[in-house]
Every structure is written in structure tokens, then in C-alpha cells.
C-alpha positions in Angstrom: -4.6 -18.0 1.6 -7.7 -18.2 3.4 -9.5 -15.0 3.2 -9.6 -14.0 6.8 -6.0 -15.4 7.8 -4.8 -12.3 5.0 -7.1 -9.8 6.7 -5.5 -10.2 9.7 -2.0 -9.9 8.7 -3.2 -7.6 6.1 -5.4 -5.2 8.5 -3.6 -6.0 11.5 -6.7 -7.7 13.1 -7.1 -11.4 14.9 -8.7 -14.2 12.8 -11.4 -14.0 15.0 -12.3 -10.0 13.9 -12.0 -10.8 10.6 -14.7 -13.4 10.2 -16.6 -10.8 12.1 -16.0 -8.5 9.7 -16.8 -10.8 6.6 -19.9 -11.6 8.8 -21.0 -7.9 8.7 -20.5 -7.7 5.5 -17.5 -5.3 5.5 -15.4 -7.2 3.0 -15.2 -7.3 -0.8 -13.1 -9.7 -3.1 -13.0 -8.8 -6.5 -15.7 -6.1 -6.0 -18.4 -8.6 -4.3 -19.5 -10.0 -1.5 -17.4 -14.0 -0.4 -19.4 -16.7 -0.8 -19.3 -18.1 3.0 -16.7 -17.5 5.9 -13.9 -20.2 4.2 -13.1 -18.7 0.9 -9.4 -19.1 -0.1 -7.9 -16.0 -2.0 -4.7 -15.6 -4.1 -2.8 -12.3 -2.6 -1.1 -11.8 -5.7 -4.5 -11.9 -8.3 -7.1 -11.0 -5.8 -8.6 -7.6 -4.7 -9.4 -7.6 -1.0 -11.5 -4.5 0.7 -11.8 -3.8 3.9 -15.2 -1.0 4.6 -13.8 -0.2 0.8 -10.3 0.4 1.7 -7.8 -2.0 -0.2 -5.9 -4.8 2.0 -2.6 -5.7 0.9 0.0 -7.9 2.9 2.9 -6.3 4.9 5.9 -5.5 2.0 8.0 -8.8 2.2 9.6 -8.4 -1.1 12.0 -5.9 -2.3 11.5 -3.9 -5.6 13.5 -1.3 -7.2 13.4 0.5 -10.9 16.8 1.0 -11.8 18.0 3.4 -14.9 20.5 1.2 -17.0 23.2 3.2 -18.2 24.6 2.5 -21.8 27.2 0.0 -21.9 26.1 -2.3 -19.1 25.5 -5.6 -18.8 22.5 -7.4 -17.7 24.1 -10.6 -16.5 25.5 -12.1 -13.4 28.9 -12.8 -15.2 31.0 -10.5 -17.1 31.4 -11.2 -20.8 34.6 -10.3 -22.9 35.4 -7.7 -20.0 32.2 -6.0 -19.9 30.9 -4.5 -16.8 27.5 -5.8 -15.7 24.8 -4.1 -13.9 25.5 -6.0 -10.3 29.3 -5.1 -10.7 27.7 -1.3 -10.5 25.1 -1.8 -8.2 26.7 -4.0 -5.7 24.9 -4.0 -2.6 22.0 -2.4 -3.3 21.2 -5.9 -5.6 22.3 -8.1 -3.6 19.7 -11.6 -3.7 17.8 -9.6 -6.7 17.4 -10.6 -10.4 16.2 -8.6 -13.5 13.0 -8.6 -14.6 13.8 -9.3 -18.3 16.6 -7.9 -20.0 17.9 -4.5 -21.9 20.8 -5.1 -24.3 24.4 -3.9 -23.7 24.1 -1.0 -25.8 20.2 0.2 -24.8 19.3 2.2 -21.5 17.1 3.1 -19.4 14.3 1.7 -17.1 15.0 -2.0 -16.1 13.1 -3.8 -12.7 14.6 -5.8 -9.6 13.1 -7.7 -7.7 13.4 -11.3 -5.2 10.0 -11.8 -5.9 10.0 -14.5 -8.6 6.4 -15.2 -8.4 5.5 -12.0 -9.8 8.9 -11.8 -12.2 7.4 -14.3 -13.9 3.8 -13.4 -14.1 4.7 -10.1 -16.0 7.1 -12.0 -18.4 5.0 -14.1 -19.6 3.4 -13.2 -23.1 -0.4 -13.8 -22.0 0.3 -10.7 -19.6 0.9 -8.5 -22.5 2.8 -5.6 -20.2 3.5 -2.5 -22.2 6.8 -1.8 -23.0 7.8 2.1 -24.0 11.0 2.5 -25.7 11.7 5.8 -27.2 14.3 5.3 -30.4 16.6 7.7 -32.3 17.3 6.3 -35.7 18.9 7.5 -39.0 17.5 8.0 -41.6 14.6 9.9 -40.2 11.6 7.8 -41.4 9.5 8.7 -44.1 5.6 7.5 -43.7 6.3 4.5 -45.6 9.2 3.5 -43.0 6.4 4.4 -40.0 4.2 2.0 -41.7 6.8 -0.7 -42.4 7.1 -0.5 -38.8 4.0 -0.6 -37.2 3.4 -3.8 -39.4 5.4 -5.5 -37.9 8.1 -8.0 -38.4 9.7 -11.7 -37.8 11.2 -12.1 -34.4 12.7 -15.4 -33.4 10.5 -17.1 -35.5 7.2 -15.4 -34.8 5.8 -12.3 -36.8 5.4 -9.0 -34.2 4.5 -6.1 -34.1 3.9 -2.8 -31.9 1.2 -2.0 -30.5 2.0 1.7 -31.3 4.6 4.1 -33.0 4.9 7.5 -32.6 7.1 9.9 -34.1 7.9 12.2 -32.1 10.0 14.2 -35.1 14.2 15.7 -35.5 16.7 15.7 -32.6 20.6 16.4 -33.3 19.6 15.0 -37.8 18.0 11.7 -36.0 14.5 10.5 -36.4 12.8 10.4 -32.7 10.1 7.6 -32.4 7.7 6.6 -29.7 7.3 2.6 -29.6 5.4 0.5 -27.4 5.6 -3.4 -27.1 3.7 -6.2 -25.7 6.1 -8.5 -25.8 10.3 -8.6 -24.1 11.2 -10.9 -27.2 15.2 -10.6 -27.5 16.5 -7.4 -28.8 12.6 -6.7 -30.8 12.3 -3.2 -31.0 15.7 -3.0 -32.3 14.9 -6.2 -34.8 11.8 -4.0 -35.6 13.3 -1.2 -36.5 15.9 -2.7 -38.8 12.9 -4.4 -40.9 11.5 -0.9 -41.6 15.6 0.4 -42.7 16.4 2.3 -39.8 18.9 2.0 -38.0 18.9 2.6 -34.0 21.8 5.0 -32.7 20.1 5.0 -29.3 17.3 3.2 -27.4 15.4 4.4 -24.4 13.2 2.5 -22.1 11.7 5.1 -20.3 8.1 2.9 -19.0 7.5 -0.9 -17.3 3.9 -1.1 -17.0 2.8 1.2 -14.7 6.5 2.1 -14.2 8.0 5.4 -15.4 11.6 6.3 -15.6 10.7 9.8 -15.4 13.3 12.0 -13.9 15.6 8.7 -12.7 19.7 9.3 -13.3 21.4 7.1 -15.0 23.1 4.5 -12.4 20.3 5.6 -9.7 17.7 3.1 -8.2 14.7 3.8 -6.4 12.4 1.7 -4.1 9.0 1.2 -5.6 6.1 2.3 -3.9 2.8 -0.4 -3.0 0.8 1.3 -4.8 3.2 0.7 -8.1 3.9 -2.6 -6.7 0.0 -3.7 -6.3 -0.5 -1.8 -10.2 2.3 -4.6 -11.3 0.3 -7.2 -9.6 -2.5 -6.2 -11.3 -1.3 -6.1 -15.0 0.8 -9.4 -14.6 -2.3 -11.1 -14.5 -4.7 -9.6 -16.8 -4.8 -10.4 -20.4 -3.0 -7.6 -23.0 -4.6 -6.8 -25.8 -3.0 -6.8 -29.2 -3.1 -4.3 -32.3 -0.4 -1.9 -33.5 -1.6 1.6 -33.8 -0.1 4.7 -35.5 0.5 8.3 -34.7 
């Protein structure tokens, strides 16, 4: 999109006004003055400011955070009579798709949107989007098991490892582990735990990128704020790091 068009839409002015802002040096693109008047920018990847304030396009897409309950299928179609999240959400999810999945027995944060470009970018392995899980496992892990977990295992033919593993202690005779992943391979958290000799009794996703589950109750949804959407956009085009830490 042309920079002046973006400014006119995002700052609610005319293109002539936008050209004046650019000439007067009031506009920065990714922290630097634009090179000339006919510059093209990517609204999803470039950060544009006017007098130091971020400029955003008017919201056109929908973005929901959803607390998926255990026992719901993340699918448009039921399998074996299982209830899907779209059955449960009804009109709230009309026209939306999920950003990735959680398996039938897992619960926690799931994002839904109609923004296909952002969804695809978030799910691409190069983005390295943080996925944070809390796992309740049996037996309670000892230090060797935690080291095995941090070392990773083969999932879908590729060796993967957590970005971080933190042991939080015992709860009702189960060990509680916080695990950060940078990819979303199928049942990755469960497979890593299994490879370390741990049986997952409960799995809760509590964070995806900049979005936190917080106090959102099972089955409830909320709209993402513009600040949260902007944070997701920045993360989607930033190459993620690797290398697990154990705490």
C-alpha cells in the first residue's frame, strides 16, 4: 500500500495532507524517514508513526481469544459424535477459523480470526511464536526426567526441543511443569513429555505470542485489543530463537 494512502486511512486525513506530513518530516517508517513520496509499505509488517504516535488501519478483521474446554474437538466436523468448538461457539465463531489447534483432551487459549494472512504468518515455523503450556504429569519429574524433557525428542520426523522448561512443584500428587515451545507440531508437548517418561494428566495452554489466557473462563471468549493484534503482527514477522533453558 502507498504510504500516503495508509496515512490517509489510518490517521483520517486526505492523501494531500498525508503528503504534507511526509514532506514535513513528521512521518517515520520503521524508525526512519521514508525515501521519497511514492513509498510502498506493508501494513502488516512495517511500523509507521506520525509525530511519534503509531498509525494503524481501522479494524477490519475479527480476533477472538477463546478458552477451549477439555473434551471439545477443534474441527468444523464432528468425529465420532464429539462436540466441536464451533458447535459450542455458534454465532460467535461465524466466519472465523482457528489459529492452529489444541487436541481433544487439551484445554486453554485458542485464537480465532478471519485474518488469513496473519494466521498463516503466525503458524509459519520461522516466526517462532511462543506457545506456553502448563502440564500436570505423573510421576512427578526428578532432575534426570527434566533434563530429558529439555533435551527434546523426535516429533513428526524432526528433532524438537522446548525453548524453556520450568518445574513448578507438586499439586495433588502430580508434578506441574511450565513448558515453552516455539513451534506447533501435532501433540508436540505431549510427545516431548512422553519421551521423558512422563504421563500427561492435564495440559493447559496459557499463552500464545503476546496473548495470555489470564482469567478467561472455560468456554468464554473475548475480543483482542488493537494493541494485542499489533503485537501479534510484529511477532509474526520476527524470526524466533532456539535453545532450551531449564529452571
